[in-house]
PDB file of N, CA, C and O in Angstrom, chain B, residues numbered from 101:
ATOM      1  N   MET B 101      84.570 104.878 122.392  1.00  0.00           N
ATOM      2  CA  MET B 101      85.624 105.426 123.765  1.00  0.00           C
ATOM      3  C   MET B 101      86.414 104.904 124.870  1.00  0.00           C
ATOM      4  O   MET B 101      86.432 105.577 125.901  1.00  0.00           O
ATOM      5  N   THR B 102      86.881 104.131 124.838  1.00  0.00           N
ATOM      6  CA  THR B 102      87.388 103.558 126.243  1.00  0.00           C
ATOM      7  C   THR B 102      87.578 105.271 126.673  1.00  0.00           C
ATOM      8  O   THR B 102      87.947 106.355 126.221  1.00  0.00           O
ATOM      9  N   THR B 103      86.781 104.302 128.439  1.00  0.00           N
ATOM     10  CA  THR B 103      86.500 105.273 130.070  1.00  0.00           C
ATOM     11  C   THR B 103      88.064 105.828 130.562  1.00  0.00           C
ATOM     12  O   THR B 103      88.631 104.765 130.815  1.00  0.00           O
ATOM     13  N   LEU B 104      88.501 106.315 130.679  1.00  0.00           N
ATOM     14  CA  LEU B 104      90.394 107.215 130.342  1.00  0.00           C
ATOM     15  C   LEU B 104      90.351 107.070 132.103  1.00  0.00           C
ATOM     16  O   LEU B 104      89.361 107.264 132.808  1.00  0.00           O
ATOM     17  N   PRO B 105      91.423 106.760 132.459  1.00  0.00           N
ATOM     18  CA  PRO B 105      92.038 107.031 134.103  1.00  0.00           C
ATOM     19  C   PRO B 105      91.932 108.161 134.804  1.00  0.00           C
ATOM     20  O   PRO B 105      92.708 109.013 134.371  1.00  0.00           O
ATOM     21  N   VAL B 106      91.318 108.501 135.667  1.00  0.00           N
ATOM     22  CA  VAL B 106      91.412 108.823 136.709  1.00  0.00           C
ATOM     23  C   VAL B 106      93.605 109.679 136.624  1.00  0.00           C
ATOM     24  O   VAL B 106      94.505 108.937 137.016  1.00  0.00           O
ATOM     25  N   CYS B 107      93.978 111.197 136.074  1.00  0.00           N
ATOM     26  CA  CYS B 107      95.599 110.840 136.552  1.00  0.00           C
ATOM     27  C   CYS B 107      95.959 111.870 137.738  1.00  0.00           C
ATOM     28  O   CYS B 107      95.160 112.667 138.229  1.00  0.00           O
ATOM     29  N   GLN B 108      96.812 111.768 137.971  1.00  0.00           N
ATOM     30  CA  GLN B 108      97.493 113.562 138.535  1.00  0.00           C
ATOM     31  C   GLN B 108      98.815 113.466 138.283  1.00  0.00           C
ATOM     32  O   GLN B 108      99.769 113.866 138.951  1.00  0.00           O
ATOM     33  N   THR B 109      98.768 112.813 137.102  1.00  0.00           N
ATOM     34  CA  THR B 109     100.213 113.209 136.473  1.00  0.00           C
ATOM     35  C   THR B 109     100.077 113.401 135.182  1.00  0.00           C
ATOM     36  O   THR B 109     101.106 113.935 134.768  1.00  0.00           O
ATOM     37  N   LEU B 110      99.687 113.313 134.752  1.00  0.00           N
ATOM     38  CA  LEU B 110      98.702 113.177 133.236  1.00  0.00           C
ATOM     39  C   LEU B 110      97.863 114.670 133.360  1.00  0.00           C
ATOM     40  O   LEU B 110      97.544 115.351 134.334  1.00  0.00           O
ATOM     41  N   LEU B 111      97.651 114.850 131.745  1.00  0.00           N
ATOM     42  CA  LEU B 111      96.810 115.889 131.116  1.00  0.00           C
ATOM     43  C   LEU B 111      96.398 115.034 129.759  1.00  0.00           C
ATOM     44  O   LEU B 111      97.120 114.986 128.763  1.00  0.00           O
ATOM     45  N   LEU B 112      94.874 114.239 129.906  1.00  0.00           N
ATOM     46  CA  LEU B 112      94.317 113.902 129.265  1.00  0.00           C
ATOM     47  C   LEU B 112      93.777 114.292 127.636  1.00  0.00           C
ATOM     48  O   LEU B 112      92.562 114.483 127.692  1.00  0.00           O
ATOM     49  N   GLU B 113      94.095 114.398 126.772  1.00  0.00           N
ATOM     50  CA  GLU B 113      92.982 115.556 126.660  1.00  0.00           C
ATOM     51  C   GLU B 113      92.302 114.169 124.674  1.00  0.00           C
ATOM     52  O   GLU B 113      93.137 114.070 123.775  1.00  0.00           O
ATOM     53  N   PRO B 114      91.368 113.674 124.560  1.00  0.00           N
ATOM     54  CA  PRO B 114      91.179 112.834 123.397  1.00  0.00           C
ATOM     55  C   PRO B 114      90.103 113.920 122.001  1.00  0.00           C
ATOM     56  O   PRO B 114      89.167 114.667 122.286  1.00  0.00           O
ATOM     57  N   HIS B 115      90.578 113.685 120.764  1.00  0.00           N
ATOM     58  CA  HIS B 115      90.320 114.597 119.783  1.00  0.00           C
ATOM     59  C   HIS B 115      90.139 114.097 118.717  1.00  0.00           C
ATOM     60  O   HIS B 115      91.006 114.542 117.965  1.00  0.00           O
ATOM     61  N   ASN B 116      89.457 113.368 118.168  1.00  0.00           N
ATOM     62  CA  ASN B 116      88.852 113.180 116.588  1.00  0.00           C
ATOM     63  C   ASN B 116      90.305 111.648 116.823  1.00  0.00           C
ATOM     64  O   ASN B 116      91.445 111.761 116.373  1.00  0.00           O
ATOM     65  N   GLY B 117      89.894 110.645 117.448  1.00  0.00           N
ATOM     66  CA  GLY B 117      90.862 110.031 117.252  1.00  0.00           C
ATOM     67  C   GLY B 117      92.015 109.674 117.740  1.00  0.00           C
ATOM     68  O   GLY B 117      92.433 108.519 117.830  1.00  0.00           O
ATOM     69  N   VAL B 118      92.774 111.057 118.199  1.00  0.00           N
ATOM     70  CA  VAL B 118      93.764 111.102 118.747  1.00  0.00           C
ATOM     71  C   VAL B 118      94.029 112.043 119.962  1.00  0.00           C
ATOM     72  O   VAL B 118      93.854 113.254 120.100  1.00  0.00           O
ATOM     73  N   LEU B 119      94.732 110.632 121.185  1.00  0.00           N
ATOM     74  CA  LEU B 119      94.493 111.315 122.456  1.00  0.00           C
ATOM     75  C   LEU B 119      95.831 111.554 123.097  1.00  0.00           C
ATOM     76  O   LEU B 119      96.783 110.857 123.448  1.00  0.00           O
ATOM     77  N   HIS B 120      95.418 113.191 123.108  1.00  0.00           N
ATOM     78  CA  HIS B 120      97.531 113.661 123.781  1.00  0.00           C
ATOM     79  C   HIS B 120      97.257 113.732 125.255  1.00  0.00           C
ATOM     80  O   HIS B 120      96.341 114.095 125.992  1.00  0.00           O
ATOM     81  N   ILE B 121      99.033 112.980 125.399  1.00  0.00           N
ATOM     82  CA  ILE B 121      98.842 113.141 126.835  1.00  0.00           C
ATOM     83  C   ILE B 121      99.860 114.142 126.783  1.00  0.00           C
ATOM     84  O   ILE B 121     100.619 114.351 125.836  1.00  0.00           O
ATOM     85  N   THR B 122      99.799 114.976 128.299  1.00  0.00           N
ATOM     86  CA  THR B 122     100.593 115.713 128.748  1.00  0.00           C
ATOM     87  C   THR B 122     101.275 115.273 130.098  1.00  0.00           C
ATOM     88  O   THR B 122     100.701 114.891 131.117  1.00  0.00           O
ATOM     89  N   LEU B 123     102.524 115.402 129.896  1.00  0.00           N
ATOM     90  CA  LEU B 123     103.432 115.197 131.117  1.00  0.00           C
ATOM     91  C   LEU B 123     103.408 116.413 132.726  1.00  0.00           C
ATOM     92  O   LEU B 123     104.206 117.309 133.000  1.00  0.00           O
ATOM     93  N   ASN B 124     102.285 115.986 133.428  1.00  0.00           N
ATOM     94  CA  ASN B 124     101.824 118.305 133.899  1.00  0.00           C
ATOM     95  C   ASN B 124     102.812 118.058 135.430  1.00  0.00           C
ATOM     96  O   ASN B 124     102.355 118.044 136.573  1.00  0.00           O
ATOM     97  N   ARG B 125     104.326 117.871 135.008  1.00  0.00           N
ATOM     98  CA  ARG B 125     105.176 118.524 136.625  1.00  0.00           C
ATOM     99  C   ARG B 125     106.404 119.204 136.235  1.00  0.00           C
ATOM    100  O   ARG B 125     107.633 119.203 136.304  1.00  0.00           O
ATOM    101  N   PRO B 126     104.680 120.168 135.491  1.00  0.00           N
ATOM    102  CA  PRO B 126     106.386 121.277 135.268  1.00  0.00           C
ATOM    103  C   PRO B 126     107.463 121.564 136.253  1.00  0.00           C
ATOM    104  O   PRO B 126     108.622 121.726 135.872  1.00  0.00           O
ATOM    105  N   GLU B 127     107.260 121.606 137.005  1.00  0.00           N
ATOM    106  CA  GLU B 127     107.554 122.000 138.638  1.00  0.00           C
ATOM    107  C   GLU B 127     109.121 121.283 138.298  1.00  0.00           C
ATOM    108  O   GLU B 127     110.177 121.906 138.412  1.00  0.00           O
ATOM    109  N   SER B 128     109.020 119.976 137.899  1.00  0.00           N
ATOM    110  CA  SER B 128     110.397 119.091 137.866  1.00  0.00           C
ATOM    111  C   SER B 128     110.863 118.849 136.092  1.00  0.00           C
ATOM    112  O   SER B 128     111.694 118.046 135.667  1.00  0.00           O
ATOM    113  N   ARG B 129     110.069 119.774 135.339  1.00  0.00           N
ATOM    114  CA  ARG B 129     110.395 119.602 134.358  1.00  0.00           C
ATOM    115  C   ARG B 129     110.069 118.018 133.155  1.00  0.00           C
ATOM    116  O   ARG B 129     110.576 117.566 132.128  1.00  0.00           O
ATOM    117  N   ASN B 130     108.641 117.567 134.331  1.00  0.00           N
ATOM    118  CA  ASN B 130     108.205 116.404 133.494  1.00  0.00           C
ATOM    119  C   ASN B 130     108.569 115.198 133.832  1.00  0.00           C
ATOM    120  O   ASN B 130     108.150 114.175 133.292  1.00  0.00           O
ATOM    121  N   ALA B 131     109.645 115.267 135.057  1.00  0.00           N
ATOM    122  CA  ALA B 131     110.786 113.772 135.068  1.00  0.00           C
ATOM    123  C   ALA B 131     109.538 113.311 135.709  1.00  0.00           C
ATOM    124  O   ALA B 131     108.711 113.813 136.471  1.00  0.00           O
ATOM    125  N   MET B 132     109.767 111.732 134.896  1.00  0.00           N
ATOM    126  CA  MET B 132     109.165 110.846 135.216  1.00  0.00           C
ATOM    127  C   MET B 132     109.370 110.668 136.763  1.00  0.00           C
ATOM    128  O   MET B 132     110.545 110.683 137.131  1.00  0.00           O
ATOM    129  N   SER B 133     108.148 110.458 137.976  1.00  0.00           N
ATOM    130  CA  SER B 133     107.745 110.363 139.214  1.00  0.00           C
ATOM    131  C   SER B 133     106.992 108.288 138.593  1.00  0.00           C
ATOM    132  O   SER B 133     106.513 107.835 137.554  1.00  0.00           O
ATOM    133  N   LEU B 134     107.435 107.519 140.442  1.00  0.00           N
ATOM    134  CA  LEU B 134     106.756 106.477 140.173  1.00  0.00           C
ATOM    135  C   LEU B 134     105.670 106.276 139.387  1.00  0.00           C
ATOM    136  O   LEU B 134     105.593 105.749 138.277  1.00  0.00           O
ATOM    137  N   GLN B 135     104.570 106.909 140.311  1.00  0.00           N
ATOM    138  CA  GLN B 135     103.252 107.792 140.077  1.00  0.00           C
ATOM    139  C   GLN B 135     102.904 107.842 138.500  1.00  0.00           C
ATOM    140  O   GLN B 135     101.916 107.565 137.819  1.00  0.00           O
ATOM    141  N   MET B 136     104.084 108.287 138.279  1.00  0.00           N
ATOM    142  CA  MET B 136     103.672 108.729 136.584  1.00  0.00           C
ATOM    143  C   MET B 136     103.897 108.050 134.959  1.00  0.00           C
ATOM    144  O   MET B 136     103.587 108.331 133.802  1.00  0.00           O
ATOM    145  N   VAL B 137     104.815 106.737 135.879  1.00  0.00           N
ATOM    146  CA  VAL B 137     104.590 105.375 135.255  1.00  0.00           C
ATOM    147  C   VAL B 137     103.464 104.942 134.877  1.00  0.00           C
ATOM    148  O   VAL B 137     102.825 104.503 133.921  1.00  0.00           O
ATOM    149  N   ALA B 138     103.429 105.285 136.236  1.00  0.00           N
ATOM    150  CA  ALA B 138     101.686 103.838 136.598  1.00  0.00           C
ATOM    151  C   ALA B 138     100.840 104.558 136.122  1.00  0.00           C
ATOM    152  O   ALA B 138     100.180 104.143 135.169  1.00  0.00           O
ATOM    153  N   GLU B 139     100.654 105.648 136.574  1.00  0.00           N
ATOM    154  CA  GLU B 139      99.505 106.420 134.974  1.00  0.00           C
ATOM    155  C   GLU B 139      99.729 106.347 133.994  1.00  0.00           C
ATOM    156  O   GLU B 139      98.626 106.425 133.454  1.00  0.00           O
ATOM    157  N   LEU B 140     100.362 106.251 133.337  1.00  0.00           N
ATOM    158  CA  LEU B 140     101.093 106.264 132.110  1.00  0.00           C
ATOM    159  C   LEU B 140     100.955 104.614 131.316  1.00  0.00           C
ATOM    160  O   LEU B 140     100.965 104.284 130.130  1.00  0.00           O
ATOM    161  N   ARG B 141     100.890 104.213 131.969  1.00  0.00           N
ATOM    162  CA  ARG B 141     100.940 102.154 132.119  1.00  0.00           C
ATOM    163  C   ARG B 141      99.212 102.323 132.004  1.00  0.00           C
ATOM    164  O   ARG B 141      98.698 101.898 130.969  1.00  0.00           O
ATOM    165  N   ALA B 142      98.762 102.634 132.537  1.00  0.00           N
ATOM    166  CA  ALA B 142      97.100 102.612 133.191  1.00  0.00           C
ATOM    167  C   ALA B 142      96.432 103.130 131.509  1.00  0.00           C
ATOM    168  O   ALA B 142      95.490 102.478 131.059  1.00  0.00           O
ATOM    169  N   VAL B 143      96.830 103.955 130.937  1.00  0.00           N
ATOM    170  CA  VAL B 143      96.192 105.168 130.623  1.00  0.00           C
ATOM    171  C   VAL B 143      96.820 103.828 128.931  1.00  0.00           C
ATOM    172  O   VAL B 143      95.928 103.089 128.514  1.00  0.00           O
ATOM    173  N   LEU B 144      97.668 103.764 128.511  1.00  0.00           N
ATOM    174  CA  LEU B 144      98.435 103.022 127.550  1.00  0.00           C
ATOM    175  C   LEU B 144      98.005 101.044 127.594  1.00  0.00           C
ATOM    176  O   LEU B 144      98.386 100.278 126.709  1.00  0.00           O
ATOM    177  N   ALA B 145      96.931 100.479 129.177  1.00  0.00           N
ATOM    178  CA  ALA B 145      96.620  99.133 128.560  1.00  0.00           C
ATOM    179  C   ALA B 145      95.151 100.200 128.413  1.00  0.00           C
ATOM    180  O   ALA B 145      94.521  99.699 127.482  1.00  0.00           O
ATOM    181  N   ALA B 146      94.514 101.203 128.837  1.00  0.00           N
ATOM    182  CA  ALA B 146      92.940 101.285 129.296  1.00  0.00           C
ATOM    183  C   ALA B 146      92.238 101.323 127.062  1.00  0.00           C
ATOM    184  O   ALA B 146      91.194 100.864 126.598  1.00  0.00           O
ATOM    185  N   VAL B 147      93.474 102.107 126.284  1.00  0.00           N
ATOM    186  CA  VAL B 147      93.515 102.581 125.055  1.00  0.00           C
ATOM    187  C   VAL B 147      94.468 101.272 124.081  1.00  0.00           C
ATOM    188  O   VAL B 147      94.629 101.337 122.862  1.00  0.00           O
ATOM    189  N   ARG B 148      95.075  99.999 125.094  1.00  0.00           N
ATOM    190  CA  ARG B 148      95.174  99.650 124.268  1.00  0.00           C
ATOM    191  C   ARG B 148      94.245  99.098 122.667  1.00  0.00           C
ATOM    192  O   ARG B 148      94.790  99.146 121.564  1.00  0.00           O
ATOM    193  N   ASP B 149      93.274  98.767 122.811  1.00  0.00           N
ATOM    194  CA  ASP B 149      92.450  97.513 121.960  1.00  0.00           C
ATOM    195  C   ASP B 149      91.538  98.658 121.627  1.00  0.00           C
ATOM    196  O   ASP B 149      90.919  98.546 120.568  1.00  0.00           O
ATOM    197  N   ASP B 150      91.353  99.700 122.318  1.00  0.00           N
ATOM    198  CA  ASP B 150      89.955 100.460 121.353  1.00  0.00           C
ATOM    199  C   ASP B 150      90.501 101.294 120.032  1.00  0.00           C
ATOM    200  O   ASP B 150      91.344 102.172 119.853  1.00  0.00           O
ATOM    201  N   ARG B 151      89.919 100.829 119.508  1.00  0.00           N
ATOM    202  CA  ARG B 151      89.750 101.083 117.392  1.00  0.00           C
ATOM    203  C   ARG B 151      89.838 102.826 117.386  1.00  0.00           C
ATOM    204  O   ARG B 151      90.523 103.616 116.738  1.00  0.00           O
ATOM    205  N   GLY B 152      88.340 103.059 118.893  1.00  0.00           N
ATOM    206  CA  GLY B 152      88.366 104.864 118.563  1.00  0.00           C
ATOM    207  C   GLY B 152      89.003 105.547 118.298  1.00  0.00           C
ATOM    208  O   GLY B 152      88.715 106.394 117.452  1.00  0.00           O
ATOM    209  N   ILE B 153      90.937 105.460 119.299  1.00  0.00           N
ATOM    210  CA  ILE B 153      92.164 106.229 119.396  1.00  0.00           C
ATOM    211  C   ILE B 153      93.522 105.305 117.931  1.00  0.00           C
ATOM    212  O   ILE B 153      93.919 104.149 118.077  1.00  0.00           O
ATOM    213  N   ARG B 154      93.842 106.005 116.990  1.00  0.00           N
ATOM    214  CA  ARG B 154      94.464 105.907 115.694  1.00  0.00           C
ATOM    215  C   ARG B 154      95.823 106.276 116.409  1.00  0.00           C
ATOM    216  O   ARG B 154      96.751 105.486 116.579  1.00  0.00           O
ATOM    217  N   ALA B 155      95.792 107.764 116.850  1.00  0.00           N
ATOM    218  CA  ALA B 155      97.698 107.574 117.508  1.00  0.00           C
ATOM    219  C   ALA B 155      97.387 108.517 118.751  1.00  0.00           C
ATOM    220  O   ALA B 155      96.383 109.170 119.034  1.00  0.00           O
ATOM    221  N   LEU B 156      98.929 108.309 119.557  1.00  0.00           N
ATOM    222  CA  LEU B 156      98.936 109.359 120.891  1.00  0.00           C
ATOM    223  C   LEU B 156     100.427 110.327 121.063  1.00  0.00           C
ATOM    224  O   LEU B 156     101.656 110.258 121.049  1.00  0.00           O
ATOM    225  N   VAL B 157      99.137 111.350 121.250  1.00  0.00           N
ATOM    226  CA  VAL B 157     100.793 112.311 121.339  1.00  0.00           C
ATOM    227  C   VAL B 157     100.947 112.840 122.159  1.00  0.00           C
ATOM    228  O   VAL B 157     100.032 113.404 122.760  1.00  0.00           O
ATOM    229  N   ILE B 158     102.329 112.873 122.561  1.00  0.00           N
ATOM    230  CA  ILE B 158     102.658 112.801 124.499  1.00  0.00           C
ATOM    231  C   ILE B 158     104.103 114.336 124.257  1.00  0.00           C
ATOM    232  O   ILE B 158     105.124 114.683 123.663  1.00  0.00           O
ATOM    233  N   GLY B 159     102.872 114.770 125.461  1.00  0.00           N
ATOM    234  CA  GLY B 159     104.000 116.153 125.602  1.00  0.00           C
ATOM    235  C   GLY B 159     104.135 116.386 127.034  1.00  0.00           C
ATOM    236  O   GLY B 159     103.646 115.682 127.918  1.00  0.00           O
ATOM    237  N   GLY B 160     105.141 117.876 127.250  1.00  0.00           N
ATOM    238  CA  GLY B 160     105.340 117.994 128.155  1.00  0.00           C
ATOM    239  C   GLY B 160     104.692 119.928 129.180  1.00  0.00           C
ATOM    240  O   GLY B 160     105.019 121.085 128.916  1.00  0.00           O
ATOM    241  N   ALA B 161     104.073 119.568 129.897  1.00  0.00           N
ATOM    242  CA  ALA B 161     104.141 121.306 130.042  1.00  0.00           C
ATOM    243  C   ALA B 161     104.432 121.506 131.030  1.00  0.00           C
ATOM    244  O   ALA B 161     104.537 120.901 132.097  1.00  0.00           O
ATOM    245  N   GLY B 162     104.758 123.592 130.184  1.00  0.00           N
ATOM    246  CA  GLY B 162     105.655 123.913 130.942  1.00  0.00           C
ATOM    247  C   GLY B 162     107.122 123.736 129.561  1.00  0.00           C
ATOM    248  O   GLY B 162     108.206 124.201 129.914  1.00  0.00           O
ATOM    249  N   GLY B 163     107.080 123.363 128.729  1.00  0.00           N
ATOM    250  CA  GLY B 163     108.081 123.412 128.023  1.00  0.00           C
ATOM    251  C   GLY B 163     108.717 121.801 127.014  1.00  0.00           C
ATOM    252  O   GLY B 163     108.388 121.349 125.918  1.00  0.00           O
ATOM    253  N   PRO B 164     109.836 121.297 128.174  1.00  0.00           N
ATOM    254  CA  PRO B 164     110.493 120.335 128.192  1.00  0.00           C
ATOM    255  C   PRO B 164     109.562 118.893 128.624  1.00  0.00           C
ATOM    256  O   PRO B 164     108.764 118.817 129.558  1.00  0.00           O
ATOM    257  N   VAL B 165     109.959 117.713 127.563  1.00  0.00           N
ATOM    258  CA  VAL B 165     108.644 116.095 127.141  1.00  0.00           C
ATOM    259  C   VAL B 165     108.854 116.201 128.646  1.00  0.00           C
ATOM    260  O   VAL B 165     108.145 117.017 129.235  1.00  0.00           O
ATOM    261  N   SER B 166     110.026 115.246 129.587  1.00  0.00           N
ATOM    262  CA  SER B 166     110.886 115.392 130.655  1.00  0.00           C
ATOM    263  C   SER B 166     112.108 115.149 130.550  1.00  0.00           C
ATOM    264  O   SER B 166     112.774 114.989 129.527  1.00  0.00           O
ATOM    265  N   ALA B 167     112.392 115.121 131.548  1.00  0.00           N
ATOM    266  CA  ALA B 167     113.946 115.778 131.617  1.00  0.00           C
ATOM    267  C   ALA B 167     114.183 113.797 132.402  1.00  0.00           C
ATOM    268  O   ALA B 167     115.295 113.457 132.807  1.00  0.00           O
ATOM    269  N   GLY B 168     113.585 113.309 132.429  1.00  0.00           N
ATOM    270  CA  GLY B 168     114.129 111.942 132.724  1.00  0.00           C
ATOM    271  C   GLY B 168     112.889 111.786 133.881  1.00  0.00           C
ATOM    272  O   GLY B 168     111.801 112.341 134.036  1.00  0.00           O
ATOM    273  N   ALA B 169     113.717 110.629 134.677  1.00  0.00           N
ATOM    274  CA  ALA B 169     112.895 110.921 136.112  1.00  0.00           C
ATOM    275  C   ALA B 169     113.463 110.991 137.456  1.00  0.00           C
ATOM    276  O   ALA B 169     114.687 111.020 137.582  1.00  0.00           O
ATOM    277  N   THR B 170     112.753 111.017 138.389  1.00  0.00           N
ATOM    278  CA  THR B 170     113.177 111.871 140.018  1.00  0.00           C
ATOM    279  C   THR B 170     113.358 111.293 140.956  1.00  0.00           C
ATOM    280  O   THR B 170     112.679 111.187 141.977  1.00  0.00           O
ATOM    281  N   SER B 171     114.686 110.702 140.554  1.00  0.00           N
ATOM    282  CA  SER B 171     115.496 109.702 141.501  1.00  0.00           C
ATOM    283  C   SER B 171     115.078 109.280 142.958  1.00  0.00           C
ATOM    284  O   SER B 171     115.071 108.208 143.564  1.00  0.00           O
ATOM    285  N   ARG B 172     114.731 110.572 143.263  1.00  0.00           N
ATOM    286  CA  ARG B 172     114.048 110.925 145.030  1.00  0.00           C
ATOM    287  C   ARG B 172     112.410 109.425 145.370  1.00  0.00           C
ATOM    288  O   ARG B 172     112.122 109.043 146.505  1.00  0.00           O
ATOM    289  N   THR B 173     111.371 108.698 143.526  1.00  0.00           N
ATOM    290  CA  THR B 173     110.109 108.664 144.016  1.00  0.00           C
ATOM    291  C   THR B 173     111.316 107.423 143.817  1.00  0.00           C
ATOM    292  O   THR B 173     111.217 106.862 144.908  1.00  0.00           O
ATOM    293  N   TRP B 174     112.377 106.686 143.067  1.00  0.00           N
ATOM    294  CA  TRP B 174     112.388 105.710 142.673  1.00  0.00           C
ATOM    295  C   TRP B 174     112.990 105.323 144.129  1.00  0.00           C
ATOM    296  O   TRP B 174     113.380 106.112 144.990  1.00  0.00           O
ATOM    297  N   PRO B 175     112.956 103.329 144.207  1.00  0.00           N
ATOM    298  CA  PRO B 175     112.920 102.108 145.942  1.00  0.00           C
ATOM    299  C   PRO B 175     114.612 102.337 145.464  1.00  0.00           C
ATOM    300  O   PRO B 175     114.924 102.443 144.277  1.00  0.00           O
ATOM    301  N   VAL B 176     115.666 102.391 146.644  1.00  0.00           N
ATOM    302  CA  VAL B 176     116.884 101.983 146.560  1.00  0.00           C
ATOM    303  C   VAL B 176     116.628 100.395 146.362  1.00  0.00           C
ATOM    304  O   VAL B 176     115.655  99.713 146.683  1.00  0.00           O
ATOM    305  N   PRO B 177     118.132  99.961 145.569  1.00  0.00           N
ATOM    306  CA  PRO B 177     118.080  98.770 145.142  1.00  0.00           C
ATOM    307  C   PRO B 177     118.553  98.205 146.651  1.00  0.00           C
ATOM    308  O   PRO B 177     119.103  98.749 147.608  1.00  0.00           O
ATOM    309  N   ALA B 178     118.119  96.986 146.416  1.00  0.00           N
ATOM    310  CA  ALA B 178     118.963  96.613 147.445  1.00  0.00           C
ATOM    311  C   ALA B 178     119.739  95.981 148.337  1.00  0.00           C
ATOM    312  O   ALA B 178     119.682  94.754 148.257  1.00  0.00           O
ATOM    313  N   GLY B 179     120.333  96.350 149.031  1.00  0.00           N
ATOM    314  CA  GLY B 179     122.104  96.030 149.521  1.00  0.00           C
ATOM    315  C   GLY B 179     122.682  97.805 148.976  1.00  0.00           C
ATOM    316  O   GLY B 179     123.585  98.542 149.373  1.00  0.00           O
ATOM    317  N   LYS B 180     121.895  97.896 148.179  1.00  0.00           N
ATOM    318  CA  LYS B 180     122.242  99.931 148.239  1.00  0.00           C
ATOM    319  C   LYS B 180     121.908 100.613 149.762  1.00  0.00           C
ATOM    320  O   LYS B 180     120.878 100.569 150.434  1.00  0.00           O
ATOM    321  N   GLY B 181     122.775 101.042 149.930  1.00  0.00           N
ATOM    322  CA  GLY B 181     122.808 102.274 150.730  1.00  0.00           C
ATOM    323  C   GLY B 181     122.209 103.702 150.519  1.00  0.00           C
ATOM    324  O   GLY B 181     121.690 104.440 151.357  1.00  0.00           O
ATOM    325  N   ARG B 182     122.500 103.982 148.639  1.00  0.00           N
ATOM    326  CA  ARG B 182     121.771 105.530 148.237  1.00  0.00           C
ATOM    327  C   ARG B 182     121.751 105.399 146.882  1.00  0.00           C
ATOM    328  O   ARG B 182     122.612 104.918 146.146  1.00  0.00           O
ATOM    329  N   ARG B 183     120.551 105.932 146.585  1.00  0.00           N
ATOM    330  CA  ARG B 183     119.773 105.713 145.368  1.00  0.00           C
ATOM    331  C   ARG B 183     120.935 106.365 144.154  1.00  0.00           C
ATOM    332  O   ARG B 183     121.890 107.096 144.415  1.00  0.00           O
ATOM    333  N   PRO B 184     120.548 105.882 142.858  1.00  0.00           N
ATOM    334  CA  PRO B 184     121.766 105.915 141.557  1.00  0.00           C
ATOM    335  C   PRO B 184     121.146 107.731 141.859  1.00  0.00           C
ATOM    336  O   PRO B 184     120.155 108.304 142.313  1.00  0.00           O
ATOM    337  N   THR B 185     122.601 108.083 141.207  1.00  0.00           N
ATOM    338  CA  THR B 185     121.793 109.369 141.115  1.00  0.00           C
ATOM    339  C   THR B 185     121.355 109.369 139.272  1.00  0.00           C
ATOM    340  O   THR B 185     121.666 108.610 138.354  1.00  0.00           O
ATOM    341  N   VAL B 186     120.673 110.367 139.332  1.00  0.00           N
ATOM    342  CA  VAL B 186     120.037 110.638 137.878  1.00  0.00           C
ATOM    343  C   VAL B 186     121.008 112.447 137.737  1.00  0.00           C
ATOM    344  O   VAL B 186     121.458 113.428 138.329  1.00  0.00           O
ATOM    345  N   THR B 187     120.783 111.731 136.417  1.00  0.00           N
ATOM    346  CA  THR B 187     120.833 113.457 135.691  1.00  0.00           C
ATOM    347  C   THR B 187     120.729 113.536 134.572  1.00  0.00           C
ATOM    348  O   THR B 187     120.753 114.640 134.027  1.00  0.00           O
TER     349      THR B 187
END
């Protein structure tokens, strides 16, 4: 199996060909931050060609899978004075 990246916002548990990915930011209802998106992309790139991983299961710590995005961590678009509101 491929070596998985070290993650701060994701919990990774490979088991019998299934990689369980848990979004681990329960204090924000697992809202996606830029760091979480980067880590998720790195994990997906790492296992893309791994024949030992047959399935991915994505869940959320402490309840919801994800409440969406955390607008505080996303960059402000050029020429705009404020971040968009995420509901």
